[in-house]
All heavy atoms as TSV, in Angstrom:
chain	resi	resn	atom	element	x	y	z
A	1	MET	N	N	87.703	84.382	137.334
A	1	MET	CA	C	88.989	83.764	137.519
A	1	MET	C	C	90.049	84.864	137.570
A	1	MET	O	O	90.022	85.805	136.785
A	1	MET	CB	C	89.246	82.798	136.356
A	1	MET	CG	C	90.547	82.110	136.438
A	1	MET	SD	S	90.860	80.790	135.221
A	1	MET	CE	C	89.769	81.062	133.903
A	2	GLY	N	N	90.992	84.749	138.451
A	2	GLY	CA	C	92.044	85.746	138.588
A	2	GLY	C	C	93.347	85.293	137.990
A	2	GLY	O	O	93.421	84.273	137.303
A	3	CYS	N	N	94.384	86.035	138.263
A	3	CYS	CA	C	95.722	85.743	137.728
A	3	CYS	C	C	96.228	84.442	138.344
A	3	CYS	O	O	96.171	84.242	139.548
A	3	CYS	CB	C	96.668	86.886	138.045
A	3	CYS	SG	S	98.317	86.662	137.407
A	4	ARG	N	N	96.732	83.558	137.472
A	4	ARG	CA	C	97.255	82.261	137.930
A	4	ARG	C	C	98.758	82.238	138.038
A	4	ARG	O	O	99.336	81.236	138.401
A	4	ARG	CB	C	96.805	81.151	136.992
A	4	ARG	CG	C	95.313	80.949	137.014
A	4	ARG	CD	C	94.904	79.816	136.116
A	4	ARG	NE	N	95.128	80.224	134.726
A	4	ARG	CZ	C	94.934	79.437	133.686
A	4	ARG	NH1	N	94.522	78.216	133.875
A	4	ARG	NH2	N	95.127	79.874	132.473
A	5	GLY	N	N	99.413	83.349	137.687
A	5	GLY	CA	C	100.859	83.468	137.838
A	5	GLY	C	C	101.683	82.903	136.686
A	5	GLY	O	O	102.905	82.769	136.833
A	6	ILE	N	N	101.091	82.597	135.545
A	6	ILE	CA	C	101.868	82.096	134.416
A	6	ILE	C	C	102.195	83.230	133.428
A	6	ILE	O	O	102.817	82.978	132.400
A	6	ILE	CB	C	101.145	80.948	133.673
A	6	ILE	CG1	C	99.820	81.424	133.113
A	6	ILE	CG2	C	100.977	79.747	134.572
A	6	ILE	CD1	C	99.177	80.423	132.185
A	7	CYS	N	N	101.800	84.451	133.734
A	7	CYS	CA	C	101.986	85.568	132.796
A	7	CYS	C	C	103.451	85.984	132.605
A	7	CYS	O	O	103.750	86.552	131.561
A	7	CYS	CB	C	101.146	86.764	133.192
A	7	CYS	SG	S	100.866	87.002	134.906
A	8	PRO	N	N	104.380	85.737	133.516
A	8	PRO	CA	C	105.776	86.163	133.254
A	8	PRO	C	C	106.361	85.532	132.000
A	8	PRO	O	O	107.247	86.125	131.376
A	8	PRO	CB	C	106.531	85.729	134.491
A	8	PRO	CG	C	105.530	85.744	135.582
A	8	PRO	CD	C	104.237	85.323	134.931
A	9	SER	N	N	105.880	84.385	131.583
A	9	SER	CA	C	106.400	83.783	130.348
A	9	SER	C	C	105.921	84.524	129.108
A	9	SER	O	O	106.529	84.391	128.046
A	9	SER	CB	C	106.013	82.317	130.266
A	9	SER	OG	O	104.604	82.174	130.275
A	10	TYR	N	N	104.865	85.306	129.206
A	10	TYR	CA	C	104.334	86.076	128.089
A	10	TYR	C	C	104.647	87.584	128.213
A	10	TYR	O	O	104.249	88.362	127.366
A	10	TYR	CB	C	102.807	85.951	128.023
A	10	TYR	CG	C	102.358	84.543	127.711
A	10	TYR	CD1	C	101.983	83.686	128.734
A	10	TYR	CD2	C	102.313	84.091	126.418
A	10	TYR	CE1	C	101.548	82.396	128.448
A	10	TYR	CE2	C	101.889	82.803	126.120
A	10	TYR	CZ	C	101.509	81.972	127.145
A	10	TYR	OH	O	101.078	80.710	126.868
A	11	ARG	N	N	105.348	87.956	129.249
A	11	ARG	CA	C	105.599	89.374	129.539
A	11	ARG	C	C	106.367	90.050	128.392
A	11	ARG	O	O	107.312	89.497	127.835
A	11	ARG	CB	C	106.401	89.513	130.810
A	11	ARG	CG	C	106.578	90.933	131.205
A	11	ARG	CD	C	107.224	91.060	132.543
A	11	ARG	NE	N	107.373	92.477	132.812
A	11	ARG	CZ	C	107.991	92.952	133.868
A	11	ARG	NH1	N	108.491	92.133	134.754
A	11	ARG	NH2	N	108.091	94.244	134.044
A	12	ALA	N	N	105.964	91.266	128.053
A	12	ALA	CA	C	106.622	92.051	127.018
A	12	ALA	C	C	107.389	93.176	127.671
A	12	ALA	O	O	106.899	93.831	128.598
A	12	ALA	CB	C	105.613	92.612	126.051
A	13	TYR	N	N	108.596	93.419	127.220
A	13	TYR	CA	C	109.447	94.463	127.757
A	13	TYR	C	C	109.397	95.673	126.845
A	13	TYR	O	O	109.140	95.570	125.657
A	13	TYR	CB	C	110.872	93.972	127.952
A	13	TYR	CG	C	110.949	92.887	128.989
A	13	TYR	CD1	C	110.922	91.547	128.625
A	13	TYR	CD2	C	110.979	93.209	130.336
A	13	TYR	CE1	C	110.959	90.553	129.594
A	13	TYR	CE2	C	111.021	92.232	131.309
A	13	TYR	CZ	C	111.014	90.888	130.935
A	13	TYR	OH	O	111.026	89.918	131.887
A	14	ARG	N	N	109.638	96.832	127.397
A	14	ARG	CA	C	109.581	98.097	126.652
A	14	ARG	C	C	110.560	98.038	125.482
A	14	ARG	O	O	111.699	97.639	125.639
A	14	ARG	CB	C	109.926	99.271	127.550
A	14	ARG	CG	C	109.744	100.597	126.848
A	14	ARG	CD	C	109.800	101.747	127.808
A	14	ARG	NE	N	108.626	101.852	128.659
A	14	ARG	CZ	C	107.472	102.399	128.288
A	14	ARG	NH1	N	107.336	102.830	127.075
A	14	ARG	NH2	N	106.479	102.470	129.120
A	15	SER	N	N	110.076	98.474	124.335
A	15	SER	CA	C	110.904	98.461	123.141
A	15	SER	C	C	111.199	99.894	122.685
A	15	SER	O	O	110.648	100.857	123.212
A	15	SER	CB	C	110.210	97.676	122.013
A	15	SER	OG	O	109.009	98.328	121.671
A	16	GLU	N	N	112.013	100.013	121.653
A	16	GLU	CA	C	112.397	101.312	121.116
A	16	GLU	C	C	111.383	101.786	120.084
A	16	GLU	O	O	111.736	102.143	118.981
A	16	GLU	CB	C	113.774	101.223	120.489
A	16	GLU	CG	C	114.897	100.935	121.484
A	16	GLU	CD	C	115.120	102.098	122.426
A	16	GLU	OE1	O	114.950	103.261	122.019
A	16	GLU	OE2	O	115.486	101.810	123.574
A	17	GLY	N	N	110.123	101.764	120.403
A	17	GLY	CA	C	109.099	102.197	119.464
A	17	GLY	C	C	108.358	103.396	120.001
A	17	GLY	O	O	108.581	103.848	121.142
A	18	PRO	N	N	107.423	103.915	119.224
A	18	PRO	CA	C	106.658	105.080	119.651
A	18	PRO	C	C	105.730	104.775	120.836
A	18	PRO	O	O	105.565	105.597	121.709
A	18	PRO	CB	C	105.864	105.471	118.409
A	18	PRO	CG	C	105.870	104.267	117.552
A	18	PRO	CD	C	107.087	103.478	117.890
A	19	SER	N	N	105.147	103.593	120.845
A	19	SER	CA	C	104.312	103.200	122.003
A	19	SER	C	C	104.235	101.686	122.055
A	19	SER	O	O	104.544	100.996	121.090
A	19	SER	CB	C	102.902	103.770	121.850
A	19	SER	OG	O	102.146	103.035	120.912
A	20	ARG	N	N	103.864	101.158	123.181
A	20	ARG	CA	C	103.761	99.718	123.347
A	20	ARG	C	C	102.665	99.121	122.466
A	20	ARG	O	O	102.810	98.053	121.905
A	20	ARG	CB	C	103.500	99.376	124.801
A	20	ARG	CG	C	104.712	99.615	125.661
A	20	ARG	CD	C	104.439	99.252	127.095
A	20	ARG	NE	N	105.698	99.098	127.790
A	20	ARG	CZ	C	105.983	98.099	128.590
A	20	ARG	NH1	N	105.099	97.187	128.844
A	20	ARG	NH2	N	107.148	98.025	129.183
A	21	TYR	N	N	101.550	99.834	122.391
A	21	TYR	CA	C	100.445	99.355	121.570
A	21	TYR	C	C	100.808	99.335	120.102
A	21	TYR	O	O	100.404	98.433	119.357
A	21	TYR	CB	C	99.198	100.204	121.801
A	21	TYR	CG	C	98.654	100.088	123.186
A	21	TYR	CD1	C	98.756	101.144	124.085
A	21	TYR	CD2	C	98.011	98.933	123.629
A	21	TYR	CE1	C	98.247	101.049	125.377
A	21	TYR	CE2	C	97.502	98.823	124.903
A	21	TYR	CZ	C	97.629	99.884	125.786
A	21	TYR	OH	O	97.132	99.777	127.053
A	22	ALA	N	N	101.583	100.299	119.642
A	22	ALA	CA	C	102.022	100.357	118.241
A	22	ALA	C	C	102.951	99.219	117.894
A	22	ALA	O	O	103.026	98.788	116.752
A	22	ALA	CB	C	102.679	101.707	117.949
A	23	CYS	N	N	103.675	98.719	118.872
A	23	CYS	CA	C	104.607	97.601	118.672
A	23	CYS	C	C	103.895	96.253	118.761
A	23	CYS	O	O	104.544	95.214	118.636
A	23	CYS	CB	C	105.722	97.654	119.706
A	23	CYS	SG	S	106.767	99.085	119.543
A	24	GLY	N	N	102.607	96.242	119.023
A	24	GLY	CA	C	101.855	94.988	119.063
A	24	GLY	C	C	101.696	94.427	120.454
A	24	GLY	O	O	101.170	93.316	120.610
A	25	GLN	N	N	102.103	95.150	121.475
A	25	GLN	CA	C	101.927	94.658	122.829
A	25	GLN	C	C	100.508	94.934	123.303
A	25	GLN	O	O	99.866	95.881	122.853
A	25	GLN	CB	C	102.926	95.322	123.761
A	25	GLN	CG	C	104.350	94.999	123.410
A	25	GLN	CD	C	105.343	95.686	124.318
A	25	GLN	OE1	O	104.974	96.312	125.304
A	25	GLN	NE2	N	106.612	95.565	123.990
A	26	LYS	N	N	100.004	94.096	124.191
A	26	LYS	CA	C	98.660	94.232	124.713
A	26	LYS	C	C	98.722	94.225	126.234
A	26	LYS	O	O	99.613	93.627	126.813
A	26	LYS	CB	C	97.783	93.072	124.227
A	26	LYS	CG	C	97.697	93.033	122.730
A	26	LYS	CD	C	97.069	91.768	122.248
A	26	LYS	CE	C	97.176	91.700	120.738
A	26	LYS	NZ	N	96.660	90.443	120.227
A	27	ARG	N	N	97.746	94.876	126.882
A	27	ARG	CA	C	97.794	95.000	128.340
A	27	ARG	C	C	96.636	94.269	128.976
A	27	ARG	O	O	95.485	94.369	128.560
A	27	ARG	CB	C	97.711	96.467	128.746
A	27	ARG	CG	C	97.885	96.661	130.238
A	27	ARG	CD	C	98.034	98.098	130.604
A	27	ARG	NE	N	98.392	98.232	131.984
A	27	ARG	CZ	C	97.532	98.102	133.000
A	27	ARG	NH1	N	96.290	97.816	132.775
A	27	ARG	NH2	N	97.947	98.256	134.238
A	28	CYS	N	N	96.944	93.505	129.999
A	28	CYS	CA	C	95.936	92.826	130.811
A	28	CYS	C	C	95.719	93.639	132.074
A	28	CYS	O	O	96.656	93.923	132.806
A	28	CYS	CB	C	96.373	91.408	131.165
A	28	CYS	SG	S	95.138	90.552	132.186
A	29	GLN	N	N	94.473	94.023	132.322
A	29	GLN	CA	C	94.173	94.835	133.501
A	29	GLN	C	C	94.143	93.996	134.770
A	29	GLN	O	O	94.381	94.527	135.847
A	29	GLN	CB	C	92.818	95.507	133.308
A	29	GLN	CG	C	92.826	96.490	132.140
A	29	GLN	CD	C	91.493	97.125	131.975
A	29	GLN	OE1	O	91.092	97.930	132.806
A	29	GLN	NE2	N	90.797	96.776	130.896
A	30	ILE	N	N	93.891	92.703	134.654
A	30	ILE	CA	C	93.850	91.840	135.836
A	30	ILE	C	C	95.258	91.499	136.290
A	30	ILE	O	O	95.605	91.623	137.462
A	30	ILE	CB	C	93.076	90.538	135.524
A	30	ILE	CG1	C	91.648	90.876	135.027
A	30	ILE	CG2	C	93.011	89.624	136.729
A	30	ILE	CD1	C	90.811	91.674	135.979
A	31	CYS	N	N	96.109	91.056	135.348
A	31	CYS	CA	C	97.512	90.709	135.685
A	31	CYS	C	C	98.386	91.944	135.845
A	31	CYS	O	O	99.482	91.850	136.387
A	31	CYS	CB	C	98.079	89.814	134.600
A	31	CYS	SG	S	97.163	88.262	134.406
A	32	ASP	N	N	97.922	93.088	135.301
A	32	ASP	CA	C	98.586	94.362	135.436
A	32	ASP	C	C	99.976	94.385	134.786
A	32	ASP	O	O	100.935	94.858	135.371
A	32	ASP	CB	C	98.691	94.798	136.909
A	32	ASP	CG	C	99.002	96.280	137.044
A	32	ASP	OD1	O	98.547	97.036	136.166
A	32	ASP	OD2	O	99.699	96.648	137.998
A	33	LEU	N	N	100.053	93.867	133.542
A	33	LEU	CA	C	101.295	93.984	132.787
A	33	LEU	C	C	101.033	93.854	131.296
A	33	LEU	O	O	99.975	93.431	130.872
A	33	LEU	CB	C	102.353	92.967	133.214
A	33	LEU	CG	C	101.983	91.507	133.359
A	33	LEU	CD1	C	102.374	90.739	132.116
A	33	LEU	CD2	C	102.776	90.979	134.535
A	34	PHE	N	N	102.025	94.265	130.510
A	34	PHE	CA	C	101.922	94.169	129.070
A	34	PHE	C	C	102.377	92.799	128.612
A	34	PHE	O	O	103.365	92.252	129.134
A	34	PHE	CB	C	102.806	95.243	128.399
A	34	PHE	CG	C	102.161	96.603	128.388
A	34	PHE	CD1	C	102.335	97.473	129.438
A	34	PHE	CD2	C	101.350	96.983	127.358
A	34	PHE	CE1	C	101.765	98.727	129.444
A	34	PHE	CE2	C	100.755	98.237	127.328
A	34	PHE	CZ	C	100.955	99.106	128.373
A	35	LEU	N	N	101.658	92.228	127.638
A	35	LEU	CA	C	101.950	90.881	127.130
A	35	LEU	C	C	102.225	90.923	125.643
A	35	LEU	O	O	101.738	91.774	124.934
A	35	LEU	CB	C	100.737	89.967	127.383
A	35	LEU	CG	C	100.201	89.888	128.815
A	35	LEU	CD1	C	98.920	89.090	128.824
A	35	LEU	CD2	C	101.230	89.247	129.724
A	36	LYS	N	N	102.978	89.967	125.198
A	36	LYS	CA	C	103.219	89.766	123.759
A	36	LYS	C	C	102.632	88.393	123.444
A	36	LYS	O	O	103.256	87.373	123.733
A	36	LYS	CB	C	104.734	89.825	123.483
A	36	LYS	CG	C	105.071	89.820	122.039
A	36	LYS	CD	C	104.717	91.129	121.401
A	36	LYS	CE	C	105.294	91.195	119.998
A	36	LYS	NZ	N	104.951	92.439	119.331
A	37	CYS	N	N	101.435	88.382	122.898
A	37	CYS	CA	C	100.783	87.118	122.574
A	37	CYS	C	C	99.772	87.324	121.445
A	37	CYS	O	O	99.403	88.452	121.128
A	37	CYS	CB	C	100.078	86.535	123.798
A	37	CYS	SG	S	98.730	87.536	124.408
A	38	ASP	N	N	99.355	86.230	120.856
A	38	ASP	CA	C	98.343	86.266	119.792
A	38	ASP	C	C	96.964	86.184	120.455
A	38	ASP	O	O	96.805	85.626	121.534
A	38	ASP	CB	C	98.512	85.103	118.836
A	38	ASP	CG	C	99.843	85.180	118.095
A	38	ASP	OD1	O	100.333	86.291	117.895
A	38	ASP	OD2	O	100.382	84.106	117.732
A	39	GLY	N	N	95.977	86.723	119.803
A	39	GLY	CA	C	94.617	86.669	120.333
A	39	GLY	C	C	94.289	87.867	121.203
A	39	GLY	O	O	95.148	88.712	121.496
A	40	ASN	N	N	93.055	87.920	121.638
A	40	ASN	CA	C	92.564	89.049	122.425
A	40	ASN	C	C	92.280	88.650	123.863
A	40	ASN	O	O	91.746	89.475	124.610
A	40	ASN	CB	C	91.299	89.635	121.794
A	40	ASN	CG	C	91.585	90.354	120.512
A	40	ASN	OD1	O	92.692	90.862	120.339
A	40	ASN	ND2	N	90.643	90.390	119.624
A	41	LEU	N	N	92.595	87.438	124.273
A	41	LEU	CA	C	92.389	87.015	125.638
A	41	LEU	C	C	93.716	86.727	126.322
A	41	LEU	O	O	94.638	86.206	125.715
A	41	LEU	CB	C	91.518	85.742	125.676
A	41	LEU	CG	C	90.122	85.889	125.104
A	41	LEU	CD1	C	89.412	84.543	125.140
A	41	LEU	CD2	C	89.314	86.919	125.849
A	42	CYS	N	N	93.781	87.065	127.587
A	42	CYS	CA	C	94.986	86.833	128.371
A	42	CYS	C	C	95.172	85.318	128.552
A	42	CYS	O	O	94.247	84.625	128.996
A	42	CYS	CB	C	94.854	87.521	129.728
A	42	CYS	SG	S	96.290	87.266	130.807
A	43	PRO	N	N	96.348	84.805	128.250
A	43	PRO	CA	C	96.582	83.365	128.420
A	43	PRO	C	C	96.624	82.939	129.875
A	43	PRO	O	O	96.447	81.765	130.193
A	43	PRO	CB	C	97.939	83.134	127.753
A	43	PRO	CG	C	98.604	84.451	127.722
A	43	PRO	CD	C	97.517	85.471	127.680
A	44	CYS	N	N	96.772	83.867	130.778
A	44	CYS	CA	C	96.861	83.566	132.211
A	44	CYS	C	C	95.484	83.538	132.881
A	44	CYS	O	O	95.110	82.565	133.508
A	44	CYS	CB	C	97.763	84.597	132.878
A	44	CYS	SG	S	97.960	84.364	134.647
A	45	CYS	N	N	94.732	84.617	132.706
A	45	CYS	CA	C	93.464	84.735	133.436
A	45	CYS	C	C	92.218	84.634	132.546
A	45	CYS	O	O	91.132	84.469	133.049
A	45	CYS	CB	C	93.425	86.044	134.213
A	45	CYS	SG	S	93.503	87.520	133.178
A	46	GLY	N	N	92.389	84.772	131.237
A	46	GLY	CA	C	91.263	84.644	130.325
A	46	GLY	C	C	90.476	85.912	130.081
A	46	GLY	O	O	89.502	85.911	129.352
A	47	TYR	N	N	90.887	87.027	130.679
A	47	TYR	CA	C	90.185	88.289	130.477
A	47	TYR	C	C	90.633	88.918	129.153
A	47	TYR	O	O	91.688	88.626	128.627
A	47	TYR	CB	C	90.488	89.270	131.613
A	47	TYR	CG	C	89.633	89.021	132.818
A	47	TYR	CD1	C	89.892	87.987	133.680
A	47	TYR	CD2	C	88.537	89.832	133.088
A	47	TYR	CE1	C	89.117	87.723	134.781
A	47	TYR	CE2	C	87.746	89.588	134.207
A	47	TYR	CZ	C	88.034	88.551	135.035
A	47	TYR	OH	O	87.257	88.310	136.128
A	48	ARG	N	N	89.804	89.817	128.632
A	48	ARG	CA	C	90.072	90.480	127.380
A	48	ARG	C	C	91.229	91.456	127.531
A	48	ARG	O	O	91.292	92.207	128.514
A	48	ARG	CB	C	88.815	91.214	126.930
A	48	ARG	CG	C	88.881	91.697	125.546
A	48	ARG	CD	C	87.488	92.084	125.089
A	48	ARG	NE	N	87.618	92.991	123.972
A	48	ARG	CZ	C	86.858	94.035	123.773
A	48	ARG	NH1	N	85.869	94.307	124.596
A	48	ARG	NH2	N	87.051	94.800	122.753
A	49	LEU	N	N	92.121	91.468	126.555
A	49	LEU	CA	C	93.297	92.352	126.587
A	49	LEU	C	C	92.960	93.683	125.958
A	49	LEU	O	O	92.172	93.765	125.029
A	49	LEU	CB	C	94.453	91.696	125.839
A	49	LEU	CG	C	94.986	90.416	126.416
A	49	LEU	CD1	C	96.012	89.807	125.482
A	49	LEU	CD2	C	95.585	90.643	127.777
A	50	ARG	N	N	93.627	94.720	126.457
A	50	ARG	CA	C	93.460	96.054	125.900
A	50	ARG	C	C	94.471	96.219	124.780
A	50	ARG	O	O	95.656	95.975	124.963
A	50	ARG	CB	C	93.732	97.103	126.977
A	50	ARG	CG	C	92.842	98.269	126.837
A	50	ARG	CD	C	93.087	99.362	127.810
A	50	ARG	NE	N	93.389	98.961	129.160
A	50	ARG	CZ	C	93.999	99.711	130.048
A	50	ARG	NH1	N	94.352	100.910	129.731
A	50	ARG	NH2	N	94.236	99.300	131.246
A	51	THR	N	N	93.979	96.625	123.591
A	51	THR	CA	C	94.881	96.766	122.427
A	51	THR	C	C	95.079	98.204	122.015
A	51	THR	O	O	95.896	98.475	121.134
A	51	THR	CB	C	94.321	95.984	121.220
A	51	THR	OG1	O	93.017	96.478	120.928
A	51	THR	CG2	C	94.246	94.496	121.525
A	52	LYS	N	N	94.361	99.115	122.616
A	52	LYS	CA	C	94.482	100.538	122.296
A	52	LYS	C	C	94.597	101.316	123.600
A	52	LYS	O	O	94.071	100.909	124.630
A	52	LYS	CB	C	93.244	101.029	121.543
A	52	LYS	CG	C	93.095	100.416	120.184
A	52	LYS	CD	C	91.947	101.066	119.456
A	52	LYS	CE	C	90.737	100.182	119.543
A	52	LYS	NZ	N	89.586	100.693	118.831
A	53	PRO	N	N	95.264	102.483	123.568
A	53	PRO	CA	C	95.393	103.297	124.772
A	53	PRO	C	C	94.058	103.913	125.188
A	53	PRO	O	O	93.166	104.107	124.371
A	53	PRO	CB	C	96.386	104.389	124.358
A	53	PRO	CG	C	96.361	104.412	122.895
A	53	PRO	CD	C	95.985	103.061	122.430
A	54	ARG	N	N	93.926	104.191	126.472
A	54	ARG	CA	C	92.689	104.773	126.992
A	54	ARG	C	C	92.750	106.290	127.102
A	54	ARG	O	O	91.735	106.945	127.003
A	54	ARG	CB	C	92.382	104.193	128.374
A	54	ARG	CG	C	91.998	102.741	128.332
A	54	ARG	CD	C	91.754	102.178	129.697
A	54	ARG	NE	N	90.582	102.790	130.313
A	54	ARG	CZ	C	90.252	102.623	131.577
A	54	ARG	NH1	N	90.990	101.880	132.373
A	54	ARG	NH2	N	89.181	103.196	132.056
A	55	GLY	N	N	93.924	106.840	127.329
A	55	GLY	CA	C	94.085	108.276	127.523
A	55	GLY	C	C	93.963	109.054	126.225
A	55	GLY	O	O	94.443	108.632	125.177
A	56	THR	N	N	93.370	110.252	126.284
A	56	THR	CA	C	93.169	111.084	125.117
A	56	THR	C	C	94.484	111.449	124.456
A	56	THR	O	O	94.617	111.405	123.228
A	56	THR	CB	C	92.405	112.374	125.507
A	56	THR	OG1	O	91.229	112.011	126.202
A	56	THR	CG2	C	92.055	113.155	124.281
A	57	LYS	N	N	95.476	111.805	125.247
A	57	LYS	CA	C	96.769	112.208	124.726
A	57	LYS	C	C	97.405	111.077	123.917
A	57	LYS	O	O	97.903	111.289	122.807
A	57	LYS	CB	C	97.678	112.602	125.892
A	57	LYS	CG	C	99.051	113.052	125.507
A	57	LYS	CD	C	99.754	113.634	126.721
A	57	LYS	CE	C	100.844	112.727	127.190
A	57	LYS	NZ	N	101.604	113.264	128.296
A	58	TYR	N	N	97.341	109.850	124.415
A	58	TYR	CA	C	97.959	108.711	123.755
A	58	TYR	C	C	97.122	108.231	122.593
A	58	TYR	O	O	97.652	107.733	121.608
A	58	TYR	CB	C	98.209	107.608	124.769
A	58	TYR	CG	C	99.144	108.071	125.852
A	58	TYR	CD1	C	98.667	108.336	127.139
A	58	TYR	CD2	C	100.469	108.297	125.587
A	58	TYR	CE1	C	99.517	108.794	128.107
A	58	TYR	CE2	C	101.329	108.770	126.559
A	58	TYR	CZ	C	100.857	109.007	127.832
A	58	TYR	OH	O	101.708	109.475	128.796
A	59	LYS	N	N	95.808	108.413	122.639
A	59	LYS	CA	C	94.953	108.098	121.509
A	59	LYS	C	C	95.300	108.978	120.330
A	59	LYS	O	O	95.338	108.516	119.192
A	59	LYS	CB	C	93.472	108.297	121.866
A	59	LYS	CG	C	92.863	107.188	122.673
A	59	LYS	CD	C	91.408	107.495	122.882
A	59	LYS	CE	C	90.769	106.509	123.815
A	59	LYS	NZ	N	89.356	106.813	124.062
A	60	GLU	N	N	95.521	110.254	120.602
A	60	GLU	CA	C	95.904	111.190	119.535
A	60	GLU	C	C	97.236	110.806	118.894
A	60	GLU	O	O	97.397	110.908	117.688
A	60	GLU	CB	C	95.959	112.621	120.069
A	60	GLU	CG	C	94.618	113.204	120.425
A	60	GLU	CD	C	93.680	113.297	119.232
A	60	GLU	OE1	O	94.161	113.601	118.110
A	60	GLU	OE2	O	92.494	113.054	119.404
A	61	LYS	N	N	98.177	110.345	119.716
A	61	LYS	CA	C	99.469	109.925	119.182
A	61	LYS	C	C	99.291	108.728	118.258
A	61	LYS	O	O	99.902	108.641	117.192
A	61	LYS	CB	C	100.433	109.550	120.309
A	61	LYS	CG	C	101.076	110.720	120.986
A	61	LYS	CD	C	102.095	110.236	121.979
A	61	LYS	CE	C	102.748	111.378	122.692
A	61	LYS	NZ	N	103.767	110.938	123.626
A	62	MET	N	N	98.445	107.771	118.635
A	62	MET	CA	C	98.199	106.589	117.788
A	62	MET	C	C	97.534	106.997	116.501
A	62	MET	O	O	97.865	106.471	115.445
A	62	MET	CB	C	97.325	105.578	118.538
A	62	MET	CG	C	98.025	104.806	119.608
A	62	MET	SD	S	99.169	103.574	118.975
A	62	MET	CE	C	98.028	102.361	118.363
A	63	ARG	N	N	96.579	107.917	116.553
A	63	ARG	CA	C	95.898	108.361	115.330
A	63	ARG	C	C	96.874	109.068	114.402
A	63	ARG	O	O	96.798	108.922	113.194
A	63	ARG	CB	C	94.751	109.304	115.686
A	63	ARG	CG	C	93.576	108.604	116.259
A	63	ARG	CD	C	92.423	109.561	116.455
A	63	ARG	NE	N	91.446	108.952	117.338
A	63	ARG	CZ	C	90.985	109.505	118.461
A	63	ARG	NH1	N	91.397	110.702	118.817
A	63	ARG	NH2	N	90.113	108.873	119.205
A	64	ALA	N	N	97.808	109.854	114.959
A	64	ALA	CA	C	98.763	110.573	114.148
A	64	ALA	C	C	99.752	109.619	113.477
A	64	ALA	O	O	100.244	109.916	112.381
A	64	ALA	CB	C	99.505	111.579	115.002
A	65	MET	N	N	100.033	108.489	114.103
A	65	MET	CA	C	100.982	107.511	113.525
A	65	MET	C	C	100.370	106.749	112.361
A	65	MET	O	O	101.101	106.308	111.479
A	65	MET	CB	C	101.423	106.532	114.588
A	65	MET	CG	C	102.392	107.097	115.584
A	65	MET	SD	S	103.061	105.938	116.750
A	65	MET	CE	C	101.847	104.696	116.931
A	66	LYS	N	N	99.067	106.588	112.342
A	66	LYS	CA	C	98.422	105.867	111.250
A	66	LYS	C	C	98.539	106.683	109.965
A	66	LYS	O	O	98.257	107.866	109.945
A	66	LYS	CB	C	96.956	105.598	111.560
A	66	LYS	CG	C	96.759	104.575	112.634
A	66	LYS	CD	C	95.293	104.266	112.818
A	66	LYS	CE	C	95.114	103.251	113.936
A	66	LYS	NZ	N	93.722	102.945	114.168
A	67	VAL	N	N	98.915	106.025	108.918
A	67	VAL	CA	C	99.092	106.702	107.633
A	67	VAL	C	C	97.785	106.549	106.851
A	67	VAL	O	O	97.243	105.448	106.718
A	67	VAL	CB	C	100.249	106.071	106.850
A	67	VAL	CG1	C	100.394	106.731	105.494
A	67	VAL	CG2	C	101.528	106.164	107.655
A	68	ALA	N	N	97.319	107.664	106.320
A	68	ALA	CA	C	96.096	107.631	105.510
A	68	ALA	C	C	96.384	106.909	104.197
A	68	ALA	O	O	97.446	107.100	103.607
A	68	ALA	CB	C	95.608	109.047	105.259
A	69	PRO	N	N	95.457	106.071	103.732
A	69	PRO	CA	C	95.672	105.373	102.479
A	69	PRO	C	C	95.731	106.367	101.300
A	69	PRO	O	O	95.015	107.364	101.286
A	69	PRO	CB	C	94.479	104.458	102.342
A	69	PRO	CG	C	93.448	104.999	103.264
A	69	PRO	CD	C	94.188	105.742	104.331
A	70	SER	N	N	96.615	106.096	100.361
A	70	SER	CA	C	96.744	107.001	99.230
A	70	SER	C	C	95.570	106.837	98.277
A	70	SER	O	O	95.065	105.749	98.054
A	70	SER	CB	C	98.055	106.733	98.488
A	70	SER	OG	O	98.061	105.398	98.017
A	71	VAL	N	N	95.157	107.939	97.681
A	71	VAL	CA	C	94.026	107.945	96.779
A	71	VAL	C	C	94.553	107.822	95.341
A	71	VAL	O	O	95.426	108.566	94.950
A	71	VAL	CB	C	93.192	109.252	96.935
A	71	VAL	CG1	C	92.055	109.258	95.974
A	71	VAL	CG2	C	92.722	109.393	98.356
A	72	ARG	N	N	94.004	106.911	94.591
A	72	ARG	CA	C	94.447	106.719	93.187
A	72	ARG	C	C	93.405	107.229	92.266
A	72	ARG	O	O	92.306	107.210	92.370
A	72	ARG	CB	C	94.741	105.258	92.879
A	72	ARG	CG	C	95.991	104.821	93.560
A	72	ARG	CD	C	96.315	103.438	93.070
A	72	ARG	NE	N	97.729	103.203	93.352
A	72	ARG	CZ	C	98.373	102.191	92.921
A	72	ARG	NH1	N	97.799	101.311	92.153
A	72	ARG	NH2	N	99.631	102.036	93.212
């Protein structure tokens, strides 16, 4: 099943954060846009959403943003 055209209602716009994935946005490869929705499936086409960056450079940025748990 392909894009049905209902994704503009879920579209996420760029925010003032370090990255879109860090702000909770997810990307649909079929609809080719970032969405703000709950769950791991695209509400438009039903394909699985990407929740983490694919590029090495951006993966490193995400890892650096995560804070290590404190040891007691």
